[in-house]
C-alpha positions in Angstrom: 0.6 66.0 -19.2 0.3 61.8 -19.6 -3.2 62.3 -21.3 -1.9 65.1 -23.4 1.2 63.5 -24.9 2.0 59.9 -23.5 -1.2 58.4 -24.7 -1.2 60.0 -28.0 2.4 58.7 -28.9 1.5 55.1 -27.7 -1.6 55.1 -30.1 0.8 56.4 -33.1 3.3 53.6 -31.9 0.9 51.0 -31.9 -1.0 51.8 -35.5 2.8 51.8 -36.9 3.5 48.2 -35.5 0.1 47.1 -36.6 0.8 48.8 -40.3 4.6 46.8 -40.6 2.8 43.7 -39.1 0.4 43.7 -42.1 3.0 44.4 -44.8 5.4 41.7 -43.3 2.7 38.9 -43.4 1.8 39.9 -46.9 4.8 39.7 -48.3 5.8 35.9 -49.8 8.9 34.5 -48.0 11.3 32.6 -50.6 11.3 28.9 -49.8 14.3 27.5 -48.3 17.0 26.0 -50.1 17.0 21.8 -49.5 19.5 20.7 -47.6 20.8 18.6 -50.7 19.6 18.5 -54.0 17.1 15.4 -54.8 18.0 12.9 -57.1 17.2 13.1 -60.8 15.8 10.7 -62.8 17.8 9.5 -66.0 14.5 8.3 -67.8 12.0 10.6 -69.3 9.1 8.6 -67.8 9.7 6.8 -64.2 8.6 5.4 -61.1 9.8 7.2 -58.0 10.0 4.7 -55.0 11.9 4.4 -51.7 14.1 1.2 -51.3 16.2 -0.5 -48.6 19.6 -1.6 -49.0 19.6 -6.0 -48.0 21.7 -8.6 -48.6 21.4 -10.8 -52.2 20.6 -13.9 -49.3 17.9 -11.5 -48.0 19.0 -10.7 -43.8 19.0 -14.0 -42.1 18.2 -13.7 -38.1 20.0 -16.6 -36.7 18.4 -17.9 -33.2 19.3 -21.2 -31.4 17.5 -24.4 -31.4 18.0 -25.1 -27.6 17.9 -22.1 -25.3 20.7 -21.6 -22.4 23.4 -19.3 -21.2 25.9 -18.6 -24.2 29.5 -19.5 -23.6 31.6 -18.3 -26.3 30.9 -16.0 -29.6 33.3 -16.9 -32.5 32.5 -14.1 -34.5 32.4 -10.2 -34.8 30.3 -7.9 -36.7 31.5 -7.2 -40.3 33.5 -10.5 -40.5 33.4 -13.1 -43.4 32.2 -16.7 -42.5 31.6 -19.9 -44.4 28.7 -22.1 -44.6 29.2 -24.1 -41.4 31.5 -22.3 -39.6 30.8 -21.9 -35.5 29.0 -18.4 -34.8 28.1 -19.3 -30.6 27.9 -21.7 -28.5 25.6 -22.5 -25.8 26.3 -23.9 -22.3 26.5 -27.8 -23.1 27.5 -29.2 -19.4 24.6 -31.1 -18.8 23.7 -32.8 -21.9 27.5 -33.9 -21.7 26.8 -35.6 -18.3 23.5 -37.2 -20.3 25.5 -38.1 -23.0 28.1 -40.2 -20.6 25.5 -42.0 -19.3 23.8 -42.6 -22.6 27.1 -44.3 -23.7 27.2 -46.5 -20.4 24.0 -48.1 -21.0 24.9 -48.3 -24.6 27.9 -50.3 -23.4 26.2 -52.5 -21.4 23.6 -53.5 -23.7 26.2 -54.3 -26.5 28.3 -56.7 -23.7 24.7 -58.2 -23.2 24.1 -58.9 -26.7 27.8 -60.2 -27.0 27.4 -62.1 -24.2 24.6 -63.9 -26.1 26.0 -63.9 -29.3 29.2 -65.9 -27.7 26.5 -68.7 -25.9 27.6 -71.4 -25.1 31.2 -70.9 -23.2 33.4 -73.9 -24.2 33.3 -74.7 -20.5 29.8 -74.5 -20.2 29.4 -77.8 -21.9 31.6 -80.2 -20.0 29.3 -80.1 -16.7 26.1 -80.7 -18.6 27.5 -83.8 -20.2 28.7 -84.7 -16.9 24.9 -84.1 -15.5 23.7 -86.2 -18.7 25.6 -89.1 -17.9 25.2 -89.0 -14.6 21.2 -89.1 -14.7 21.7 -92.0 -17.1 23.4 -93.9 -14.2 20.8 -93.1 -11.9 18.2 -94.3 -14.7 20.5 -97.8 -15.0 20.2 -97.8 -11.2 17.0 -97.4 -10.6 16.2 -100.3 -13.4 18.2 -102.4 -11.5 16.8 -102.2 -8.4 13.2 -102.2 -9.9 14.0 -105.8 -11.7 15.3 -107.1 -8.0 12.4 -105.2 -6.0 10.4 -107.4 -8.9 12.0 -110.8 -8.8 11.6 -111.0 -5.0 8.0 -110.1 -5.0 7.6 -112.4 -7.9 9.2 -115.3 -5.7 7.3 -114.9 -2.6 4.0 -114.6 -4.3 4.8 -117.9 -6.2 5.2 -120.1 -3.3 2.0 -122.5 -3.5 1.3 -122.6 0.2 0.7 -119.2 1.1 0.9 -120.2 5.3 4.7 -120.6 4.4 4.9 -116.8 3.4 4.3 -113.8 5.8 2.3 -111.1 5.1 4.3 -108.8 6.2 7.1 -109.7 4.1 5.0 -109.8 0.8 3.8 -106.5 1.4 7.6 -105.3 1.9 8.0 -106.5 -1.0 5.0 -105.1 -3.0 6.1 -101.7 -1.5 9.6 -102.0 -2.5 8.4 -102.8 -5.8 6.5 -99.5 -6.2 9.3 -97.6 -4.5 11.5 -98.7 -7.2 9.0 -97.9 -10.1 9.4 -94.3 -8.4 12.7 -93.7 -8.1 13.2 -94.7 -11.9 10.3 -92.2 -13.0 12.2 -89.9 -11.0 15.7 -91.1 -12.8 14.3 -90.7 -15.9 12.8 -87.2 -15.6 16.3 -86.1 -14.6 17.7 -87.9 -17.2 14.9 -86.0 -19.6 15.6 -82.5 -18.1 19.7 -82.7 -18.1 19.3 -83.7 -22.1 17.2 -81.0 -22.4 19.4 -78.7 -20.5 22.3 -80.3 -22.6 20.5 -79.6 -25.8 19.5 -75.9 -25.3 23.2 -74.7 -24.4 24.7 -76.5 -27.2 21.6 -75.1 -29.7 23.0 -71.9 -28.4 20.9 -68.3 -27.4 17.2 -68.4 -28.6 16.7 -66.2 -31.7 14.0 -64.3 -29.7 16.3 -63.5 -27.0 18.9 -62.2 -29.2 16.2 -60.0 -31.1 15.1 -58.2 -28.1 18.8 -58.2 -26.9 19.7 -56.6 -30.4 16.6 -54.2 -29.8 18.1 -53.1 -26.7 21.0 -52.0 -28.3 19.5 -50.2 -31.6 17.6 -48.2 -28.6 20.6 -47.3 -26.9 22.3 -46.1 -29.9 19.6 -44.2 -30.8 19.6 -42.3 -27.5 23.2 -41.7 -28.0 22.9 -40.3 -31.1 19.9 -38.0 -29.9 21.9 -36.5 -27.2 24.8 -36.2 -29.8 22.4 -34.1 -32.0 21.4 -31.9 -29.2 24.7 -31.6 -28.4 25.8 -30.3 -31.9 22.8 -28.3 -32.2 24.6 -26.3 -29.0 26.8 -24.9 -31.6 25.0 -22.5 -33.9 26.7 -22.5 -37.3 26.3 -20.3 -40.3 23.7 -21.3 -42.7 25.6 -20.0 -45.7 28.3 -17.9 -46.9 28.2 -14.4 -45.7 29.0 -11.6 -43.7 27.6 -10.8 -40.0 26.0 -7.7 -40.0 24.7 -7.4 -36.4 25.6 -9.3 -33.4 23.2 -9.1 -30.2 24.7 -11.6 -28.0 27.5 -12.2 -26.1 29.2 -14.4 -24.0 27.2 -15.0 -20.4 23.8 -13.8 -21.9 21.0 -16.1 -21.7 20.0 -17.1 -25.4 16.0 -17.5 -26.0 15.0 -20.0 -28.5 12.9 -19.3 -31.1 11.8 -16.0 -33.1 13.1 -12.7 -31.8 12.5 -9.4 -32.3 16.5 -8.6 -32.0 18.0 -11.4 -33.8 21.0 -13.0 -31.5 22.9 -12.3 -34.9 21.9 -11.3 -38.7 23.5 -12.8 -41.6 23.7 -12.4 -45.1 25.6 -12.3 -48.8 26.8 -9.0 -49.1 29.3 -9.6 -52.4 26.0 -8.6 -54.3 23.4 -6.3 -52.6 19.9 -6.2 -53.5 17.5 -3.0 -53.3 13.7 -3.8 -52.0 11.6 -0.8 -53.7 8.4 0.1 -52.5 5.9 1.1 -55.3 3.0 2.6 -54.7 -0.1 0.3 -55.7 -1.3 3.4 -57.8 1.8 3.0 -60.0 2.3 -0.6 -59.8 0.7 -0.8 -63.6 3.1 1.4 -64.9 6.0 -1.3 -63.9 7.2 -3.7 -66.4 9.1 -6.8 -65.1 12.8 -6.2 -66.6 12.6 -2.4 -66.7 15.9 -0.3 -66.1 16.5 1.7 -62.6 18.9 3.8 -61.0 19.2 4.1 -57.2 20.9 7.3 -55.6 21.9 7.8 -51.9 19.8 10.0 -49.8 21.3 13.2 -48.7 23.5 13.0 -52.0 21.9 12.5 -55.2 25.1 12.7 -57.3 26.0 9.2 -55.6 24.4 6.4 -57.7 24.4 3.7 -59.9 22.2 1.4 -62.2 20.8 -1.9 -61.2 19.4 -4.8 -62.5 15.9 -5.9 -62.3 16.1 -9.5 -59.9 12.3 -9.9 -59.4 8.8 -8.6 -58.6 7.1 -9.9 -55.5 4.0 -10.9 -56.7 1.6 -9.7 -53.4 0.7 -6.1 -52.7 1.4 -5.5 -48.8 0.8 -2.7 -46.4 3.5 -0.4 -46.9 5.6 0.5 -43.6 7.6 3.9 -43.0 11.2 2.2 -43.3 12.3 3.0 -39.7 14.0 -0.6 -38.6 11.4 -1.2 -35.8 9.2 -3.8 -35.5 5.9 -1.6 -34.6 6.3 0.2 -38.3 3.7 2.3 -39.0 1.4 1.0 -41.9 0.5 3.9 -44.5 -0.5 2.7 -47.7 -0.5 -0.4 -49.8 3.0 -1.1 -52.3 4.4 -3.2 -54.2 8.1 -4.4 -53.8 10.4 -4.9 -56.5 13.9 -6.0 -56.1 17.1 -5.0 -57.9 20.6 -5.9 -57.7 24.3 -4.6 -58.1 27.8 -5.2 -56.9 28.7 -4.2 -53.5 31.7 -2.2 -54.9 29.2 0.0 -57.6 28.6 2.5 -54.8 29.5 2.8 -51.2 26.4 1.9 -49.2 25.3 -0.3 -46.2 22.9 -3.0 -45.5 19.8 -1.3 -44.3 20.5 1.8 -45.4 17.5 3.8 -47.2 18.0 4.9 -51.0 16.0 6.5 -54.0 15.1 4.6 -56.6 13.8 5.7 -60.0 12.5 3.0 -62.7 11.9 3.6 -66.3 7.9 3.5 -66.9 7.7 1.5 -69.8 3.7 1.5 -70.0 3.7 5.2 -70.1 6.1 5.8 -72.7 4.4 3.4 -74.9 1.3 4.9 -74.0 2.3 8.6 -75.0 4.2 7.1 -78.1 0.3 5.8 -79.6 -1.1 9.0 -78.4 1.5 11.1 -80.7 1.4 8.3 -83.7 -2.2 9.2 -83.6 
């Protein structure tokens, strides 16, 4: 029964299924309709390119010169700022303490310089003058003592009968003269020293000492200025007028100095927007500077605007698939062209991908020349 009926039926069903499969695979299926209509070119001959919206100032990645913990963030995404407005602030307690020490050192150096410039003090001169007067009196006394000792020695030495003179007395008189001469020399040296000290005191501070003290003051001022500069750098400010496009830092986080993969703050001028368009190097020869162009949104080609030519970046670079990642895949080489348009001309955002159609003046001219022939 099974062999007589079931197996033939299964064979027939298999043949029918095979026939249906062959017929369905041989049929041409209509293509699926696009999600949205592609943008149409307004030019007879055009160059198609992929573009990305950026600020007219180019997107500025804000970082910090000095690494540290962020204590305050003053801006939010979408906020307009002026050049010089504070964006965020890094912890400044250690620099403030160092600034206090540097200012104290500067005050000490300035006080030392002021003391040297005010020398001599009026109350210092009379004691020095008195020492000179005392030294002069000492010299006069020593001269009188020397003259007296010489007279006494001369009297003993003038006695004709040496037997009347005791040798010890003569020796004492001679020694007295020597002692008096030594005392006179000492008194004169003391007088010269006192006079020299008085002259130096009246002359004021030596110019070389003043120069050294002035240099110390300047060095202390430079040290204070250096710390104040570093303290000011801890407050990161906007370099231009613009809009905060992105904020990747918050209070309490550690801000690393240098170039970062994700900038702490992304800033740009958005009153006028730029479109950075990538043109395949094979089409670069068709581009004429100043060509007209139209930008349309991806996903809705009915939203478009005409843009103004800005410039050509005169260096062909490897193209990146525009994903916004730092590890974008290199595809081919492209020439970058910049166009501009007012922000209110079309609702777009910085970083958004758009389609660009550029009038191909070179192709048009070539075809016209062919037609003319």
